[in-house]
N, C-alpha and C positions, 0 to 999 in steps of 0.2 A: 253695636249696642251697647247700652254702659253694664259696668264690671262690678261683679255682683259681688257684694262685700261676705267675705270668707270668715268672718273676722268678728266680733262684738256679740252684742247682746239677740241679731238677728240672725246669726250667722248655726245653733243649733237647728231650729227651722226650716232655716234653707235648703243644708246638708238632705234632713230628713225628708222635704217633702222632694226633694232632686232623688232619693232610693227611693224613694214613694211611686214615682213616676214609672223611675225603670222596672219598678217589680212590676209593677198592675200592667203594663206594659208588656212584658216578658211572656206576664200568665197569660193574656189576650193571645198570645201566637201565634207560632208555630211552635215544634221539639226545638228546630234551630236555634231561632230567635229564643224561647227559654233558655238556653241552654248559653248564647251567648250572652246576654243579660246579667243572666247571673253567677257567671266567669267576671262581667266587669261587676256588679257590683263586690262579690268578695276579694277584687285588686281594691277597688274605690274604699272600703272598710276597712280592710287595714294596712293598706299603703299609702293612702291618696294625701301630699303633704296640700291641705287647705291654706297655710299661711303662702305659702310659694307655688300655691296654683297648680300643682304638675305632680303628676306620678313617673316616677322613674322606680322602677321593681328589669332586675334579670333578667331572662326566660328561662335559668333555671329555677329559681325563685317561684316565677311563674306558673312552671310546669311541677313544680311538687304541689303550689297551693293549690291548682285546680285536678291535680291527681293524675295529666298526658303528659308527654316528650314537647322535646322545645317544639319538632317540628309544627305540634299541633297549638301550641302557641303564636307560633309567626304564621300558621293562618290567620287564629285567632282576629288577634292585632288587627291583623288589614285587618278584618271582615269589618272590625270597629270600627279604621278609618277610612274607608270607603263608606261606611254611611254615613259616618259623616261624629260623629258621638266621639272618641277618644281628634283629636288635632295635635300630630308632630309637633313639638316645635326644640327637639334636638335629638339630630339619626344617631343613632349606636352603630359607633366605624370607632376602630384600631382599639377596641379591647371596652371603649366610652359605651354604659346601657344611654341609650334612645328615651327620653325623656317626650311625653304626651299630657294632655291637660283635657278635659274634660268641654263640649261644646254644647253650654247649657242654653242656649239657640235650637238645637237642632233637638236638644232632650226633651224640651220641651214641645216643638214640634212634631215633633212625632209623636210622641207622648198624650199628643191632647187629647183626642177622640175620648183613652182610657179616664181620663179628671173624672170628669159624671159619677163612673163607677163607686171612684175612695168615698164621695159624697160630696153634698153641696157647699159646703164651706173648703173642703180640700180643692174644689171644682173655681169656687168666685176666689179665694186665696193664689192661685196657680194663674190664673186669669188678669187680674190685679198688676202680677209679677212679669208676665211675658208675652203679656197677648199685645203692646203697645211695641215692644222692641224685636220678638219674632220677625226674621228675615225669611217671610213665606214666599215664593215668587207668586204672585195674585193676578186672575184673567181679570183684566176689566170689561166688570158683564155689561159697563156699560153702550161701549161700543158693539155690543151682541144688540142691544135692543132698540137700534137703530131700526129705520122701517127699507128693508133689503130693494136693492132695481130689480132683480129676478128671481126664481125661484132657482135655490142654485141645484147641480145636480144629485141624484141620489148617490149616496155613500161621501162624497165630496168633504171640503172642509167645515164648508156652511151646517150640514146639517151635525157635524162633531157638536162645531160652537152651541147646534141649537140642546142637543143632550145633556153637557154639560151647565146651559144653564137651569135646566130640567133640576138636573142633581143637584144644583146651586136656590134653588128655590125647595128643596125639599126637608136639606141640611146645608146648612150655610155653614156649619162650623163643620163641618167633616170634611164636606165639600175643601174649601181654601186649607187642608189641611195632608186631605191626601189628591182627589180628583182633578184640583188647577194647577198639581203637579205633572202631568200626563200629559203627553205630547203626539198628536194623531198621525198618522205613520200613511197608514193605506185599509183601505176594505174593500177585501176581491172574492169571490164565493163563498162566502160568508166566515172568512177567518179575519181578523181586524187588528191590526200591528199597530203596537199603543209601544211610545218610551219612556221608563222612571228616569229618575232621577239616581235612580242606586234601588243595589241588591234589596236593601234593607225594604225601600217604598214597592217596590216588586211585593216580595212576600208578604208581605200588610197590608197590601188590595188583594192576593190570590185568596188569603187566607179569611179574608171578615170581608172586602168589600165587594164581591165577586159579582154577588147577586143584584144589588140598586145600579154597579153599573149596567151587566149584559141589559135590563131591563130597560134603561135609558137609551142605551145604543139601540137596542133592538125597535123602540117607539118610534125614530128616523132615520137608521141606516135598512133595516130586514133583522132576518131571522142568522144570530151569529154561533154559527158552529162550533167557534173555537177562537182566542182571543194568546196570541205573542205577542209577550213584552222582548222589549231590546232597551239594555240598562244602564 
């Protein structure tokens, strides 16, 4: 991904759009996600060095800003780095404050389903800015469209593939942003096991996208009594 120019005439629009994307993703997420993104936005708006593209704030300062203790700060930073919204560029050792930078591609990828909620102008602007540069793991649907030599066993990955094809036809953007990242593990006794790329993606799918996922899977594999996620 080509680095964004965070200084200059267009920098203000880019910054506000990033913060808007984070805030809307949080408002449409779980309470935990809302809190995490609110804390991130507070840190970014108050302490992010846009010229250096760096966030470097001590844990004590963040604890005071967020009205929490330093242990909570450590957990929150780990949650944000695990979700790849923040990338650690310098570790905090021997009294040195750690440094992080925003992962713009990840913010775009995780917030993309919420862009239309802001408005068509915002959705078009974000798609133009990030769509061609966002590193999304895309399932090669053309491979799934090829005629199969034989009918796969019920519950096998072949039927999971067809469920994914059906989801992509219903909503291509939603599929690319979320469902294409899921990895089929097993389906037995009505229990579907899936692997997600992060806890963030798992929480979002559980909160917002479980109904279409279950419907698509049940159409191919049969009744689903429970979904177990592995991150």
